[in-house]
ROMI-569076 format. One record per atom (N, C-alpha, C): x negated, y negated, z negated; residue in one letter. Coordinates in nm, 3 decimals. Atoms other than C-alpha are relative to their C-alpha. Layout:
<atoms>
<atom u="X" v="Y" w="Z" residu="A"/>
...
</atoms>
This chain:
<atoms>
<atom u="0.010" v="-0.124" w="0.062" residu="M"/>
<atom u="2.329" v="-2.532" w="1.411" residu="M"/>
<atom u="-0.075" v="0.092" w="0.074" residu="M"/>
<atom u="0.078" v="-0.097" w="-0.083" residu="E"/>
<atom u="2.182" v="-2.341" w="1.710" residu="E"/>
<atom u="-0.106" v="-0.042" w="-0.002" residu="E"/>
<atom u="0.145" v="0.021" w="-0.005" residu="R"/>
<atom u="1.862" v="-2.541" w="1.693" residu="R"/>
<atom u="-0.048" v="0.036" w="-0.129" residu="R"/>
<atom u="0.037" v="-0.108" w="0.107" residu="S"/>
<atom u="1.830" v="-2.405" w="1.344" residu="S"/>
<atom u="-0.037" v="0.115" w="0.004" residu="S"/>
<atom u="-0.006" v="-0.154" w="-0.027" residu="V"/>
<atom u="1.895" v="-2.066" w="1.428" residu="V"/>
<atom u="-0.146" v="-0.005" w="0.081" residu="V"/>
<atom u="0.088" v="0.009" w="-0.097" residu="N"/>
<atom u="1.642" v="-2.110" w="1.708" residu="N"/>
<atom u="-0.140" v="0.006" w="-0.074" residu="N"/>
<atom u="0.137" v="0.024" w="0.075" residu="E"/>
<atom u="1.369" v="-2.241" w="1.496" residu="E"/>
<atom u="-0.019" v="0.070" w="-0.099" residu="E"/>
<atom u="0.033" v="-0.104" w="0.083" residu="L"/>
<atom u="1.409" v="-2.009" w="1.259" residu="L"/>
<atom u="-0.014" v="0.150" w="0.046" residu="L"/>
<atom u="0.069" v="-0.158" w="-0.081" residu="S"/>
<atom u="1.355" v="-1.719" w="1.513" residu="S"/>
<atom u="-0.157" v="-0.005" w="0.014" residu="S"/>
<atom u="0.156" v="0.008" w="-0.028" residu="S"/>
<atom u="1.042" v="-1.875" w="1.618" residu="S"/>
<atom u="-0.074" v="0.029" w="-0.111" residu="S"/>
<atom u="0.058" v="-0.029" w="0.124" residu="S"/>
<atom u="0.930" v="-1.909" w="1.270" residu="S"/>
<atom u="-0.010" v="0.143" w="-0.054" residu="S"/>
<atom u="-0.001" v="-0.135" w="0.021" residu="S"/>
<atom u="1.015" v="-1.539" w="1.200" residu="S"/>
<atom u="-0.128" v="0.048" w="0.093" residu="S"/>
<atom u="0.051" v="-0.088" w="-0.091" residu="S"/>
<atom u="0.853" v="-1.437" w="1.501" residu="S"/>
<atom u="-0.213" v="-0.041" w="-0.042" residu="S"/>
<atom u="0.113" v="0.016" w="0.038" residu="Q"/>
<atom u="0.539" v="-1.618" w="1.392" residu="Q"/>
<atom u="-0.087" v="0.022" w="-0.137" residu="Q"/>
<atom u="0.018" v="-0.068" w="0.137" residu="I"/>
<atom u="0.538" v="-1.508" w="1.053" residu="I"/>
<atom u="-0.070" v="0.181" w="0.021" residu="I"/>
<atom u="0.011" v="-0.129" w="-0.041" residu="Q"/>
<atom u="0.534" v="-1.142" w="1.196" residu="Q"/>
<atom u="-0.124" v="0.016" w="0.061" residu="Q"/>
<atom u="0.136" v="-0.034" w="-0.044" residu="K"/>
<atom u="0.267" v="-1.200" w="1.387" residu="K"/>
<atom u="-0.179" v="-0.040" w="-0.089" residu="K"/>
<atom u="0.083" v="0.013" w="0.114" residu="I"/>
<atom u="0.047" v="-1.331" w="1.100" residu="I"/>
<atom u="-0.013" v="0.118" w="-0.102" residu="I"/>
<atom u="-0.003" v="-0.131" w="0.091" residu="V"/>
<atom u="0.167" v="-1.061" w="0.895" residu="V"/>
<atom u="-0.068" v="0.149" w="0.063" residu="V"/>
<atom u="0.069" v="-0.082" w="-0.070" residu="A"/>
<atom u="0.055" v="-0.807" w="1.162" residu="A"/>
<atom u="-0.155" v="-0.056" w="0.001" residu="A"/>
<atom u="0.137" v="0.017" w="0.039" residu="A"/>
<atom u="-0.285" v="-0.995" w="1.161" residu="A"/>
<atom u="-0.071" v="0.030" w="-0.121" residu="A"/>
<atom u="0.036" v="-0.003" w="0.159" residu="V"/>
<atom u="-0.325" v="-0.993" w="0.801" residu="V"/>
<atom u="-0.008" v="0.167" w="-0.033" residu="V"/>
<atom u="0.001" v="-0.165" w="0.019" residu="Q"/>
<atom u="-0.229" v="-0.597" w="0.804" residu="Q"/>
<atom u="-0.139" v="0.073" w="0.093" residu="Q"/>
<atom u="0.151" v="-0.049" w="-0.087" residu="Y"/>
<atom u="-0.535" v="-0.512" w="1.087" residu="Y"/>
<atom u="-0.077" v="-0.056" w="-0.092" residu="Y"/>
<atom u="0.151" v="0.014" w="0.082" residu="I"/>
<atom u="-0.790" v="-0.697" w="0.866" residu="I"/>
<atom u="-0.012" v="0.080" w="-0.119" residu="I"/>
<atom u="0.025" v="-0.092" w="0.142" residu="A"/>
<atom u="-0.678" v="-0.522" w="0.561" residu="A"/>
<atom u="-0.042" v="0.125" w="0.034" residu="A"/>
<atom u="0.033" v="-0.143" w="-0.040" residu="D"/>
<atom u="-0.692" v="-0.180" w="0.754" residu="D"/>
<atom u="-0.176" v="-0.012" w="0.048" residu="D"/>
<atom u="0.162" v="0.015" w="-0.012" residu="Q"/>
<atom u="-1.042" v="-0.296" w="0.897" residu="Q"/>
<atom u="-0.113" v="0.031" w="-0.110" residu="Q"/>
<atom u="0.075" v="-0.028" w="0.132" residu="T"/>
<atom u="-1.179" v="-0.352" w="0.553" residu="T"/>
<atom u="0.017" v="0.116" w="-0.097" residu="T"/>
<atom u="-0.001" v="-0.160" w="0.050" residu="K"/>
<atom u="-1.047" v="-0.013" w="0.422" residu="K"/>
<atom u="-0.107" v="0.088" w="0.055" residu="K"/>
<atom u="0.074" v="-0.101" w="-0.123" residu="I"/>
<atom u="-1.221" v="0.163" w="0.745" residu="I"/>
<atom u="-0.144" v="-0.046" w="-0.061" residu="I"/>
<atom u="0.146" v="0.063" w="0.061" residu="L"/>
<atom u="-1.551" v="-0.052" w="0.589" residu="L"/>
<atom u="-0.035" v="0.018" w="-0.100" residu="L"/>
<atom u="0.019" v="-0.011" w="0.137" residu="S"/>
<atom u="-1.523" v="0.014" w="0.252" residu="S"/>
<atom u="-0.028" v="0.161" w="-0.025" residu="S"/>
<atom u="-0.007" v="-0.143" w="-0.010" residu="L"/>
<atom u="-1.474" v="0.404" w="0.317" residu="L"/>
<atom u="-0.156" v="0.018" w="0.087" residu="L"/>
<atom u="0.111" v="-0.012" w="-0.118" residu="N"/>
<atom u="-1.749" v="0.375" w="0.586" residu="N"/>
<atom u="-0.150" v="-0.009" w="-0.130" residu="N"/>
<atom u="0.095" v="0.046" w="0.046" residu="A"/>
<atom u="-1.981" v="0.216" w="0.325" residu="A"/>
<atom u="-0.020" v="0.103" w="-0.156" residu="A"/>
<atom u="-0.012" v="-0.128" w="0.125" residu="T"/>
<atom u="-1.876" v="0.506" w="0.026" residu="T"/>
<atom u="-0.082" v="0.106" w="0.080" residu="T"/>
<atom u="0.049" v="-0.145" w="-0.025" residu="L"/>
<atom u="-1.978" v="0.761" w="0.259" residu="L"/>
<atom u="-0.136" v="0.021" w="0.011" residu="L"/>
<atom u="0.139" v="0.029" w="0.011" residu="K"/>
<atom u="-2.317" v="0.622" w="0.313" residu="K"/>
<atom u="-0.069" v="0.022" w="-0.125" residu="K"/>
<atom u="0.050" v="-0.010" w="0.126" residu="V"/>
<atom u="-2.382" v="0.603" w="-0.027" residu="V"/>
<atom u="-0.004" v="0.115" w="-0.008" residu="V"/>
<atom u="-0.027" v="-0.135" w="0.023" residu="A"/>
<atom u="-2.256" v="0.923" w="-0.092" residu="A"/>
<atom u="-0.119" v="0.094" w="0.077" residu="A"/>
<atom u="0.132" v="-0.022" w="-0.069" residu="R"/>
<atom u="-2.481" v="1.044" w="0.187" residu="R"/>
<atom u="-0.177" v="0.010" w="-0.051" residu="R"/>
<atom u="0.167" v="-0.037" w="0.053" residu="Q"/>
<atom u="-2.807" v="0.923" w="0.065" residu="Q"/>
<atom u="-0.018" v="0.017" w="-0.120" residu="Q"/>
<atom u="-0.010" v="-0.068" w="0.116" residu="E"/>
<atom u="-2.726" v="1.006" w="-0.279" residu="E"/>
<atom u="-0.054" v="0.170" w="0.019" residu="E"/>
<atom u="0.050" v="-0.136" w="-0.019" residu="N"/>
<atom u="-2.733" v="1.378" w="-0.125" residu="N"/>
<atom u="-0.133" v="0.003" w="0.053" residu="N"/>
<atom u="0.125" v="-0.046" w="-0.039" residu="M"/>
<atom u="-3.053" v="1.333" w="0.055" residu="M"/>
<atom u="-0.083" v="-0.041" w="-0.110" residu="M"/>
<atom u="0.097" v="0.009" w="0.124" residu="E"/>
<atom u="-3.216" v="1.175" w="-0.264" residu="E"/>
<atom u="0.005" v="0.137" w="-0.074" residu="E"/>
<atom u="0.009" v="-0.133" w="0.089" residu="E"/>
<atom u="-3.113" v="1.493" w="-0.459" residu="E"/>
<atom u="-0.061" v="0.104" w="0.046" residu="E"/>
<atom u="0.071" v="-0.139" w="-0.068" residu="A"/>
<atom u="-3.208" v="1.738" w="-0.209" residu="A"/>
<atom u="-0.144" v="-0.032" w="0.018" residu="A"/>
<atom u="0.133" v="0.014" w="-0.051" residu="S"/>
<atom u="-3.557" v="1.563" w="-0.153" residu="S"/>
<atom u="-0.076" v="0.025" w="-0.172" residu="S"/>
<atom u="0.042" v="-0.038" w="0.146" residu="L"/>
<atom u="-3.592" v="1.582" w="-0.563" residu="L"/>
<atom u="0.004" v="0.172" w="-0.022" residu="L"/>
<atom u="0.045" v="-0.183" w="0.015" residu="K"/>
<atom u="-3.508" v="1.979" w="-0.549" residu="K"/>
<atom u="-0.106" v="0.037" w="0.111" residu="K"/>
<atom u="0.123" v="-0.071" w="-0.064" residu="W"/>
<atom u="-3.761" v="2.006" w="-0.265" residu="W"/>
<atom u="-0.119" v="-0.017" w="-0.078" residu="W"/>
<atom u="0.135" v="0.044" w="0.028" residu="K"/>
<atom u="-4.039" v="1.822" w="-0.445" residu="K"/>
<atom u="-0.025" v="0.103" w="-0.137" residu="K"/>
<atom u="-0.023" v="-0.054" w="0.123" residu="R"/>
<atom u="-3.957" v="2.027" w="-0.755" residu="R"/>
<atom u="-0.078" v="0.152" w="0.027" residu="R"/>
<atom u="0.038" v="-0.115" w="-0.036" residu="R"/>
<atom u="-4.047" v="2.348" w="-0.588" residu="R"/>
<atom u="-0.141" v="0.011" w="0.008" residu="R"/>
</atoms>
């Protein structure tokens, strides 16, 4: 019985580490996605400003 509890505890600890790694990767992916979105928005603003400048 004690062995089973120790194995369960060890497995739980490993699962927690895996979950933490997955959460970290998900957070990094969100940051990369946000960064890409901001980059596109900046580019669109620059293109819009360029078109306005050319129309003058």
